[in-house]
C-alpha positions as CSV (number, residue, x, y, z in Angstrom):
1,M,-1.9,1.6,-11.8
2,E,-4.5,1.3,-9.0
3,I,-4.3,-1.3,-6.2
4,E,-7.5,-1.8,-4.2
5,I,-7.3,-3.9,-1.1
6,P,-10.3,-4.8,1.2
7,A,-10.1,-2.8,4.4
8,S,-10.2,-6.0,6.5
9,T,-7.1,-7.5,4.8
10,A,-3.8,-7.2,6.6
11,A,-1.5,-5.8,4.0
12,K,1.7,-3.8,3.5
13,V,2.8,-2.2,0.2
14,M,6.4,-1.2,-0.5
15,A,6.7,1.1,-3.5
16,E,10.0,2.0,-5.2
17,T,9.7,5.1,-7.4
18,T,12.0,6.6,-9.9
19,L,10.0,9.3,-11.7
20,G,6.6,8.1,-10.5
21,S,4.5,8.9,-7.5
22,V,2.4,7.0,-4.9
23,D,-1.0,8.3,-4.0
24,V,-2.1,6.8,-0.7
25,G,-5.8,6.9,0.0
26,D,-7.7,6.7,3.2
27,G,-7.3,3.4,5.1
28,F,-3.6,3.3,4.8
29,T,-0.9,4.4,7.2
30,K,2.7,5.3,6.0
31,K,5.4,3.9,8.3
32,E,9.1,3.9,7.5
33,G,8.5,4.1,3.7
34,T,5.9,1.3,3.7
35,C,2.1,1.7,3.4
36,W,0.0,-0.4,5.8
37,T,-3.7,-1.2,6.1
38,E,-5.2,-0.8,9.5
39,A,-5.5,-4.6,9.8
40,G,-1.8,-4.9,9.0
41,M,-0.8,-2.3,11.6
42,A,-2.9,-4.2,14.2
43,G,-0.8,-7.3,13.5
44,N,-3.5,-9.4,11.9
45,E,-2.5,-12.4,9.8
46,P,-2.0,-13.6,7.2
47,L,-0.2,-10.5,5.9
48,L,-0.4,-9.7,2.2
49,T,2.9,-8.1,1.1
50,I,3.2,-6.2,-2.2
51,H,6.5,-4.9,-3.7
52,T,6.0,-2.5,-6.5
53,G,8.3,-0.5,-8.8
54,V,6.9,2.7,-10.3
55,R,9.2,4.1,-13.0
56,L,6.8,6.6,-14.7
57,G,3.2,7.3,-13.9
58,A,1.5,6.9,-10.5
59,L,0.5,4.1,-8.2
60,Q,-2.9,4.7,-6.4
61,L,-3.5,2.7,-3.2
62,R,-7.2,2.3,-2.1
63,T,-9.2,0.3,0.4
64,S,-12.7,-1.0,-0.4
């Protein structure tokens, strides 16, 4: 699965994995197990929050 978020959007993505993996692209910062866009790290609002569960396969996080 691929999630693409505009770079100007404040967002955080929390991914729980069992046998899967998370591929974090440019534009995201990992902090305490959560992936943040630069706008989210800056404290911009509103904040888009995504909770995911990856059991098998991979989650790809991208900014546009």
